[in-house]
Residue, then its C-alpha position, 0 to 999 in steps of 0.5 A: m503456491i506460497a512466497v517463492d524464491e526470485n530465481n525459482p517460482g516454485k521454491p518457497l521463501l523462509k521465513k527469517p528469523g523475527h519477522i511475521s511473514s515471508g514476503r519480500l517487503e517485510r524483508v525490505l523493511r526490516a533490512g532498512h531499505f527504503a521501500i517503494t510500493t504502489e498501486l496496482a489498478p485491477p482490470d475489468s476483465a477476466l484475463a490473467e494477461d491483463v494483470y500480468e501486463r500491468a504488473q510488469v510496468f513496475d518490473g524492478y522499482v517496487d517492493g510490493m503492488n497493492a491489489t486494490d478492493g473495490s476502490g471508490a466502491n466500483c467493481h473490479m477484478s477481485s483483490v483475492a484474486m489479483c493477488a493469487l495471480l501476482t503471488n504464483t508469478g513471485y510478486s509481493p501483493v498487498m492484498q486490500i480489504a475493504c470492510r464495505d462488502k463483506n462480513r467477518i465470516a467471508i473476511q477471514g475466510d479470505v485471509l486464510g485462503a490468501a495466505a494458503m496462496g502464499v499472500s503475505n501483506v494485507l492492508c486493512l481498509t474501512g472502504d468507500g460508501v457505495q453511494v460514491g460509485d457506480q452502483p449505488e443501489a449496492k447494500p453496504v455491509f461494514d461488519l468491521d471497520s479497519i481497526s476492528l479488521l486489524e484486531t481480527i486478523r492479528t487474533m487469527r495470526d497471533e492467537s491462532r483462532f477465529l473471532s468466535g474462538r474456534a481454533i485455527t489449525k495453521a495460523p496466516e503469516i500476515f505483514l499487517g498494514a493500514a492506512e493513514n491520512p495525516c492532512a485530514p482534519p482534526i489535524d491534532f487527532r491524526p497521531y492519536r488515530l495512529a496510535k489506535k491502528i499500531a495498537a489493533g496490530a498494524d505493522f505498516i502504514q500507507m499514507q494518502y497523498i502527501f504534498d505538504v511536506p511541512q504538514l507530513k513533518e509536524f505528524m511525524m515528529k508528534s508520532l515520534d514524541m509519542g514512540l509510534l514510530e519504532k512500532c511500525f513502517i510508515l510510508p507516506g503516499v506520493g503521486p504525480l499530478a497531471s495538470a493544474r486543473t486536475a490538482n485544484w480539482i482534487r484539493t476541492n473534491v476530495p477530503g484530506i488531500h492539501i495541495p499547497d498554492h505554490i504547487i498549483s502555481r508551478l504546475a500552471g506555469a509549466e510548458n508541459q504540466k504533465k512532466e512538471g507533476q512528475k518532477i515535483c513527485v521525484e522532488l516530494i519523494q526526495q524531500i519526505r525521505e529525509i524525515e526521520g521515521v519514515s521507512g519508504v513511499h507509497v506511489m499511486a500514480y493513477r493513469q501515469e503508472e508508465a511513469v512511475a519507473e522513471i520517477i523512482q529512477q530519478s529520485g535516487v531513492l533505491e541507491g542502486r537497489v533493484p527490487w526483485y522482478p520475475g526473471c531477474e539475475d542474482q547480481e542484479c536484484l539484491e534480496a534483503 
């Protein structure tokens, strides 16, 4: 299957002039809409229905769903399989590729296969080390890293060849993404890291959780001065915190995530900390939207996926636009 029409899942979407892919996420971003992406937790299951049930939670509220690839170095349903299922239904998944588990031969084959099934978006990640997962005896590969993976897929797409130099008869039309973390030390280096990923082929960037808006503003200003923001689309990461205890644990144990004291104090003083965490997320989205160069947000709501629709609705950032979902009507889903 290839990318599909919103009212006929068997009819392909045509690639628009000046676009890299025929995917909906790229259409939304290039049309200047504020894009919403999220993460779809893969099931520990061989049932396709489990994937569809998880995806339906986001219907009408997101423009793309990341199918994670062994996140945290734990085994789940594969990203490429999830993307095949979602694309067949008409969704616009983002296939994550972590370099931890496969060499360049396997990765290039997966890219061709995914593109043949209609996957239009790929997020390139180095991947967590196996020591953090539940099977630390696994053998890590790391033949490539995120930057060399970007360069590899860009070569396949733009030059119609494998890294070996052998020709590809039909190049994959892939909208390329990468991750970035503006709050990870050394802070001053992060815009230069972004520049390397853009030079390697990144068309869009999804960020780690942002709770420190002034720090994000500083990163974006520096990136703007370097001329980077006209070369790619930036989607900062946001997500609801379940409690002050959770926030403290994340701040202490997850490198690169800075949660200011005032957010933790606000959570601790709330009667319903989970609801307060969702309210904080809404406010962060609204503040982030006002930053020059921001093209959308990437919502990561671990074990709070059911709250994403309400968070997006309360934030008002869609401004009446309804992202496509299976079965929506023409007048309801506004296609870019």
